[in-house]
N, C-alpha and C positions, 0 to 999 in steps of 0.2 A: 829589072823586079833591085830595089835597094834589101838589107840583109833583115834582117829584124828578131829584136830583143825577145824572148822567150825563156821564159817561166816552167820549167816542165820537173813540178817536185812531188813527192810522198809528203800525204798527212791523217792523223792519225785521227777520228772523229771528235776528237775532243780540241784538234788541230795543234796537237804537234809531231813536227820535221823533227823530231830527238825524243828518247826516250830521259829521263832522269841518268847521271850518267853522259849523256849525249849516246845511251844505246842502239842501233839500226837492229837489235834481233825481234821485236815483231813488222818488221817488211818481211810481204810474204814474195816469196822467189820461186813458185811452184810452173808462173809461168811469163814470158815474155811481158804486159801490159802496155802492151802499145814502146816497150822500149824502143827497139830497134827500126821501126818504122820515123820513131821520129828523130833519133839519131840517126840519120839520116839523110838530115835536112843539116848537119848544123857540121861545124870546121874549129869550132874556137866557142870553148867556158870561162865563165869568169865563177871563184870561189871565195868566199870566204878565207880566212882564215885557222881559224875552228872547223868552217869542214874539210881544210885541206888536214890537216893532222885528223882528224878522223876517221879519212879518208887512206890516209900513211896506217892508221893499227888497225883497218881491217883485212889488211892482207895484199893482195895483188890488185897492182895498181888498173884499176874500174878504163881509163878512159886516151887509151895507147892512141895514135893516132891524131890526138886534138889535141892543136895549141889550149894551152892551158893558163887562162893569167890565176895569181891570188892574191887579192885587197889586204893589204896590209898597215893600219898606221904606225905598227913597230917595223924598228930594221929587223931586213930582213934572215930566218933562218941558215944554216949552210946549207947553198946552193941544191938545188934537186935538177938536176938536168929536163927531167919532163918538164915542170912548168917556170914559167917570168913569176914572182912578185913586182906588186903596185904599191902604189901607194897614190896614185892619179883617182879625181874624183869618180865614179860613175860619169858621170855627164864626161869627165875629158877622155874617161877611155873608150863607150861609148862613144864619140867622137874622132875617136882616131881609130877607131877601127871602122865604122859606117864608110870612109876614105878609101878602105880595104875590097878588095871583091874575095867573095869570097861566098861559105852560103850562111845560113843565120848565126845567131850567138848565144846560146844559150848558160841563163844566168838558175846556176845551179841548188845555190843556198850558200851561207842559211841566213836567219832573219836578218840582225840586221844589216846584212850587206842587201838585202831582196824591196826591206824597207829604203833606204836608197834608191835605191835602183827607181819605187814605185813614186818618190818622193817626188824626184828630179826627174815624174815621167816619161820609164822612157820603157816603160817596159811595153809590148805589142801586145800578145798574147800569154794567158798564161795555161798552166795545163797540170790537172791537180792527183792527183792519184789518191781516190780515196780510200783509205784501207778499215773497214768496221772492228777498229779494238781502240779500245779508249784507255790512255799511261795516264792520263790524270798525273800529269808534269810531262816538264822536259824543256824542247823549245820551241816557242809558241813558230809558228806560221808567218805568221805576220804579229810582230812586234806592238803595244803599247806607245798609241803617237802617231801611227805613221798617217798622214793623209788620206781621207774616203779618197776613195774612185770604184767610178760606174764601170761596169762587165755587161759581156755580151754574151750570153750562149752560144756555141755552134756548135756545137757536138761531143753526146751524154754518152760511153758505152758498158753496158754493165756484164762481169762477171760471174760467172756460177758460184766464186770464192766470197761475192759480198761485194769486191772493192770495184767502184765506183772510177771510175775512168772521164774524167769533163775537161773539157777543153775553153778557154773565153778568150773572148778578143775584150781590151784594154779600153775603155771609149777615150778618146783623146782631147 
């Protein structure tokens, strides 16, 4: 079986993956919400530069042991031993990773990188952790101008907290 590109991401009810000022304080952290099962199938992840900077500012590095690539059109900042910076297009990057052996690839975010992967038809599966909160602004999950994609719901799980975890297969 070939490696898949999987987007696993949290969003507010109004469609934001980060609140104003890149805030993540609205995310539910009282239980696992499917993360451990998801991460067991991942060994490589891709994130945008702003997401990387947000993660760095949050404290402890949450992706220990995973090969991490940070997409950036600007010159790479001082080297961080936990990540590799890339200026490759999503298609170039996925093409290289698919030829390697390993588990699936996690598209962490943010919105612009998600759009790039979706527009290049590279995302195989999308898992959305829908948090029952309205942020009123921030970073949108799907930026305006993203090409239309048909999805097929394959699983949905509701939690007592009100969070709904839905997984979709992207129709290619």
